[in-house]
A tleap script that builds the chain and sets N, CA, C and O, in Angstrom:
source leaprc.protein.ff14SB
mol = sequence {
  NMET SER ARG LYS ILE THR TYR ALA ALA VAL
  GLY VAL ASP ARG GLU LEU ARG ALA GLU ALA
  LYS LYS ALA LEU ARG LEU LEU LYS SER THR
  TYR ARG PHE SER CYS TYR GLY GLU ILE VAL
  GLN LEU PRO PHE GLY ASN VAL PHE PRO PHE
  ARG GLY ASP CYS TYR LEU ASP LEU VAL ILE
  GLU GLY VAL CGLY
}
set mol.1.N position { 78.016 116.348 117.734 }
set mol.1.CA position { 79.428 116.048 117.560 }
set mol.1.C position { 79.377 115.899 116.673 }
set mol.1.O position { 78.762 116.324 115.695 }
set mol.2.N position { 80.827 114.483 117.159 }
set mol.2.CA position { 81.673 114.636 115.910 }
set mol.2.C position { 81.234 114.005 114.935 }
set mol.2.O position { 80.465 113.121 115.313 }
set mol.3.N position { 81.428 114.064 113.288 }
set mol.3.CA position { 81.405 112.464 112.386 }
set mol.3.C position { 82.567 111.970 112.404 }
set mol.3.O position { 83.645 112.563 112.364 }
set mol.4.N position { 82.239 110.284 112.497 }
set mol.4.CA position { 83.177 109.628 112.076 }
set mol.4.C position { 83.976 110.565 110.798 }
set mol.4.O position { 83.523 111.549 110.215 }
set mol.5.N position { 85.064 110.011 110.637 }
set mol.5.CA position { 85.684 109.420 109.078 }
set mol.5.C position { 86.274 108.451 108.870 }
set mol.5.O position { 86.960 107.930 109.750 }
set mol.6.N position { 86.158 107.920 107.574 }
set mol.6.CA position { 86.965 106.924 107.855 }
set mol.6.C position { 87.689 106.849 106.401 }
set mol.6.O position { 87.852 107.894 105.771 }
set mol.7.N position { 88.159 105.491 105.828 }
set mol.7.CA position { 89.646 106.327 105.071 }
set mol.7.C position { 88.489 105.891 103.400 }
set mol.7.O position { 88.471 106.673 102.450 }
set mol.8.N position { 87.606 104.472 103.401 }
set mol.8.CA position { 86.444 104.755 102.478 }
set mol.8.C position { 85.955 105.899 102.567 }
set mol.8.O position { 85.679 106.335 101.450 }
set mol.9.N position { 85.692 106.671 103.481 }
set mol.9.CA position { 84.666 107.547 102.860 }
set mol.9.C position { 85.748 108.934 101.889 }
set mol.9.O position { 85.673 109.494 100.796 }
set mol.10.N position { 86.367 108.961 102.688 }
set mol.10.CA position { 87.197 110.468 101.691 }
set mol.10.C position { 87.812 109.531 100.456 }
set mol.10.O position { 88.584 110.194 99.763 }
set mol.11.N position { 87.700 108.517 100.128 }
set mol.11.CA position { 87.944 107.481 99.110 }
set mol.11.C position { 89.389 106.627 98.633 }
set mol.11.O position { 89.691 106.372 97.467 }
set mol.12.N position { 90.253 106.232 99.966 }
set mol.12.CA position { 91.002 105.427 100.174 }
set mol.12.C position { 90.643 103.730 99.924 }
set mol.12.O position { 90.235 102.996 100.825 }
set mol.13.N position { 90.860 103.349 98.686 }
set mol.13.CA position { 90.989 101.957 98.719 }
set mol.13.C position { 91.771 100.840 99.420 }
set mol.13.O position { 92.397 99.977 98.805 }
set mol.14.N position { 91.681 100.930 100.846 }
set mol.14.CA position { 93.161 99.762 101.586 }
set mol.14.C position { 93.085 98.098 100.582 }
set mol.14.O position { 94.043 97.357 100.801 }
set mol.15.N position { 92.317 97.719 99.850 }
set mol.15.CA position { 92.378 96.467 99.461 }
set mol.15.C position { 93.260 96.663 97.877 }
set mol.15.O position { 94.080 95.830 97.491 }
set mol.16.N position { 92.923 97.835 97.148 }
set mol.16.CA position { 93.420 97.795 96.572 }
set mol.16.C position { 95.101 98.725 96.274 }
set mol.16.O position { 95.772 98.684 95.243 }
set mol.17.N position { 95.318 99.276 97.186 }
set mol.17.CA position { 96.364 99.378 97.870 }
set mol.17.C position { 97.669 97.869 98.125 }
set mol.17.O position { 98.654 97.618 97.431 }
set mol.18.N position { 97.166 97.147 99.327 }
set mol.18.CA position { 97.383 96.044 99.615 }
set mol.18.C position { 97.706 95.380 98.336 }
set mol.18.O position { 98.744 94.720 98.348 }
set mol.19.N position { 96.955 95.423 97.109 }
set mol.19.CA position { 97.028 94.321 95.743 }
set mol.19.C position { 98.364 95.290 95.447 }
set mol.19.O position { 99.470 94.817 95.710 }
set mol.20.N position { 98.228 97.116 94.709 }
set mol.20.CA position { 98.925 97.098 94.748 }
set mol.20.C position { 101.361 97.500 95.366 }
set mol.20.O position { 102.399 98.055 95.007 }
set mol.21.N position { 100.975 96.977 96.013 }
set mol.21.CA position { 102.304 96.440 96.797 }
set mol.21.C position { 102.776 95.436 96.955 }
set mol.21.O position { 103.964 95.281 97.239 }
set mol.22.N position { 101.752 94.314 96.769 }
set mol.22.CA position { 102.053 92.981 96.114 }
set mol.22.C position { 102.902 93.116 94.097 }
set mol.22.O position { 103.724 92.464 93.454 }
set mol.23.N position { 102.246 94.055 93.912 }
set mol.23.CA position { 102.801 94.394 92.693 }
set mol.23.C position { 103.923 94.660 92.398 }
set mol.23.O position { 104.737 94.159 91.623 }
set mol.24.N position { 103.931 95.775 93.296 }
set mol.24.CA position { 105.092 96.048 93.725 }
set mol.24.C position { 106.591 96.134 93.786 }
set mol.24.O position { 107.502 96.952 93.658 }
set mol.25.N position { 106.316 94.519 94.118 }
set mol.25.CA position { 107.183 93.733 95.703 }
set mol.25.C position { 108.227 92.607 94.208 }
set mol.25.O position { 109.257 91.942 94.313 }
set mol.26.N position { 107.065 92.953 92.652 }
set mol.26.CA position { 107.998 91.554 91.329 }
set mol.26.C position { 109.109 92.728 91.510 }
set mol.26.O position { 110.225 92.248 91.703 }
set mol.27.N position { 109.072 94.436 91.493 }
set mol.27.CA position { 110.411 94.909 91.340 }
set mol.27.C position { 111.754 94.498 91.747 }
set mol.27.O position { 112.861 94.316 91.240 }
set mol.28.N position { 111.182 94.432 92.867 }
set mol.28.CA position { 112.438 94.051 94.194 }
set mol.28.C position { 113.870 92.786 93.070 }
set mol.28.O position { 115.074 92.786 93.329 }
set mol.29.N position { 113.310 92.036 92.099 }
set mol.29.CA position { 114.094 91.035 91.806 }
set mol.29.C position { 114.805 92.497 90.867 }
set mol.29.O position { 115.586 92.033 90.035 }
set mol.30.N position { 114.773 93.496 90.806 }
set mol.30.CA position { 115.371 94.136 89.513 }
set mol.30.C position { 116.703 95.349 90.614 }
set mol.30.O position { 117.706 96.062 90.587 }
set mol.31.N position { 115.786 94.850 91.291 }
set mol.31.CA position { 117.250 96.081 91.988 }
set mol.31.C position { 118.535 95.272 92.224 }
set mol.31.O position { 118.965 95.620 93.324 }
set mol.32.N position { 119.298 94.388 91.700 }
set mol.32.CA position { 120.664 93.909 91.389 }
set mol.32.C position { 121.273 95.083 90.577 }
set mol.32.O position { 122.370 95.608 90.765 }
set mol.33.N position { 120.120 95.465 89.406 }
set mol.33.CA position { 120.321 95.503 88.342 }
set mol.33.C position { 121.372 96.916 88.622 }
set mol.33.O position { 122.322 96.534 87.938 }
set mol.34.N position { 121.753 98.090 89.097 }
set mol.34.CA position { 121.926 98.938 89.649 }
set mol.34.C position { 123.481 99.244 89.518 }
set mol.34.O position { 124.301 98.694 90.253 }
set mol.35.N position { 123.976 100.545 88.116 }
set mol.35.CA position { 124.626 100.346 87.515 }
set mol.35.C position { 125.630 101.301 88.690 }
set mol.35.O position { 126.796 101.442 88.319 }
set mol.36.N position { 125.370 101.763 89.658 }
set mol.36.CA position { 125.983 102.817 90.386 }
set mol.36.C position { 125.899 102.295 91.916 }
set mol.36.O position { 125.937 103.164 92.786 }
set mol.37.N position { 125.762 100.635 92.397 }
set mol.37.CA position { 126.451 100.252 93.674 }
set mol.37.C position { 125.180 99.570 94.549 }
set mol.37.O position { 124.051 99.580 94.059 }
set mol.38.N position { 125.293 99.305 95.142 }
set mol.38.CA position { 124.071 97.998 95.591 }
set mol.38.C position { 122.937 99.101 96.435 }
set mol.38.O position { 123.019 100.315 96.622 }
set mol.39.N position { 122.284 98.487 96.680 }
set mol.39.CA position { 120.313 99.200 97.089 }
set mol.39.C position { 120.452 98.818 98.226 }
set mol.39.O position { 120.445 97.622 98.519 }
set mol.40.N position { 120.676 100.221 99.479 }
set mol.40.CA position { 120.758 99.995 100.760 }
set mol.40.C position { 119.115 99.596 100.786 }
set mol.40.O position { 118.290 100.422 100.395 }
set mol.41.N position { 118.705 98.263 101.278 }
set mol.41.CA position { 117.756 98.484 102.158 }
set mol.41.C position { 117.342 98.535 103.462 }
set mol.41.O position { 117.717 97.913 104.456 }
set mol.42.N position { 116.609 99.275 103.318 }
set mol.42.CA position { 115.908 99.511 105.438 }
set mol.42.C position { 114.314 99.768 105.308 }
set mol.42.O position { 113.494 100.066 104.439 }
set mol.43.N position { 114.385 99.372 107.182 }
set mol.43.CA position { 112.326 98.957 107.147 }
set mol.43.C position { 111.754 99.243 106.506 }
set mol.43.O position { 111.043 98.472 105.862 }
set mol.44.N position { 111.787 101.130 106.282 }
set mol.44.CA position { 110.914 101.137 105.495 }
set mol.44.C position { 111.168 102.268 104.130 }
set mol.44.O position { 110.809 103.407 103.834 }
set mol.45.N position { 112.011 101.177 103.538 }
set mol.45.CA position { 112.327 102.251 102.063 }
set mol.45.C position { 113.692 101.348 101.756 }
set mol.45.O position { 114.149 100.446 102.458 }
set mol.46.N position { 114.106 101.765 100.735 }
set mol.46.CA position { 115.154 101.454 100.402 }
set mol.46.C position { 115.589 103.260 99.941 }
set mol.46.O position { 114.860 104.249 99.865 }
set mol.47.N position { 117.489 103.044 99.641 }
set mol.47.CA position { 117.591 103.944 99.097 }
set mol.47.C position { 118.637 103.400 98.102 }
set mol.47.O position { 118.979 102.217 98.111 }
set mol.48.N position { 119.201 104.444 97.121 }
set mol.48.CA position { 119.411 103.884 95.489 }
set mol.48.C position { 120.913 104.326 95.867 }
set mol.48.O position { 120.933 105.201 96.733 }
set mol.49.N position { 122.201 103.899 95.394 }
set mol.49.CA position { 122.891 104.984 95.129 }
set mol.49.C position { 122.973 105.558 94.034 }
set mol.49.O position { 122.685 105.073 92.939 }
set mol.50.N position { 123.613 107.280 94.397 }
set mol.50.CA position { 123.474 108.161 92.983 }
set mol.50.C position { 124.198 108.807 93.408 }
set mol.50.O position { 123.996 109.653 94.280 }
set mol.51.N position { 125.805 108.384 92.560 }
set mol.51.CA position { 126.851 109.220 91.577 }
set mol.51.C position { 128.038 109.493 92.832 }
set mol.51.O position { 127.540 110.135 93.756 }
set mol.52.N position { 128.807 109.305 92.946 }
set mol.52.CA position { 130.170 109.447 94.481 }
set mol.52.C position { 129.043 108.778 95.995 }
set mol.52.O position { 128.527 107.665 95.903 }
set mol.53.N position { 128.925 109.285 96.717 }
set mol.53.CA position { 128.476 108.912 97.631 }
set mol.53.C position { 126.972 109.811 98.557 }
set mol.53.O position { 126.701 110.089 99.725 }
set mol.54.N position { 126.387 109.977 97.325 }
set mol.54.CA position { 125.587 110.274 97.369 }
set mol.54.C position { 123.770 109.502 97.152 }
set mol.54.O position { 123.403 109.059 96.064 }
set mol.55.N position { 123.000 109.495 98.229 }
set mol.55.CA position { 121.864 108.408 97.962 }
set mol.55.C position { 120.537 109.512 97.272 }
set mol.55.O position { 120.337 110.720 97.146 }
set mol.56.N position { 119.750 108.026 96.907 }
set mol.56.CA position { 118.480 108.632 96.454 }
set mol.56.C position { 117.232 108.078 96.888 }
set mol.56.O position { 116.762 106.997 96.532 }
set mol.57.N position { 116.699 108.966 97.744 }
set mol.57.CA position { 115.316 108.126 98.329 }
set mol.57.C position { 113.404 108.776 97.576 }
set mol.57.O position { 112.715 109.783 97.411 }
set mol.58.N position { 113.430 106.807 97.318 }
set mol.58.CA position { 112.604 107.153 96.179 }
set mol.58.C position { 111.458 107.147 97.581 }
set mol.58.O position { 111.686 106.208 98.344 }
set mol.59.N position { 110.645 107.776 97.874 }
set mol.59.CA position { 109.471 107.057 99.008 }
set mol.59.C position { 108.362 107.210 98.232 }
set mol.59.O position { 108.824 107.286 97.093 }
set mol.60.N position { 107.162 107.302 98.161 }
set mol.60.CA position { 106.156 108.093 97.954 }
set mol.60.C position { 105.543 107.597 99.742 }
set mol.60.O position { 105.932 106.601 100.351 }
set mol.61.N position { 104.574 108.575 100.223 }
set mol.61.CA position { 103.803 109.099 101.814 }
set mol.61.C position { 102.798 108.667 101.798 }
set mol.61.O position { 101.995 109.588 101.648 }
set mol.62.N position { 102.135 107.387 101.896 }
set mol.62.CA position { 100.944 107.467 102.191 }
set mol.62.C position { 99.930 107.491 103.275 }
set mol.62.O position { 100.218 108.371 104.087 }
set mol.63.N position { 98.894 106.874 103.572 }
set mol.63.CA position { 97.807 107.050 104.614 }
set mol.63.C position { 97.826 105.665 105.387 }
set mol.63.O position { 98.011 104.496 105.049 }
set mol.64.N position { 97.645 106.099 106.172 }
set mol.64.CA position { 97.188 104.454 106.825 }
set mol.64.C position { 98.650 104.148 107.809 }
set mol.64.O position { 98.757 103.101 108.447 }
savepdb mol mol.pdb
quit
């Protein structure tokens, strides 16, 4: 018989994750201070201009 594995059982605190996401929203107001150009907001994250026609994608993969 298979054992049921949950996020909580492996140490993932989904409530803490939600709180962290709320706190990170405060950083959104600082996006306008990019010295390289306008930040491109995409559905699953943002890309930041980085020298010329290059962009930087700062994504932290999570679970869930």
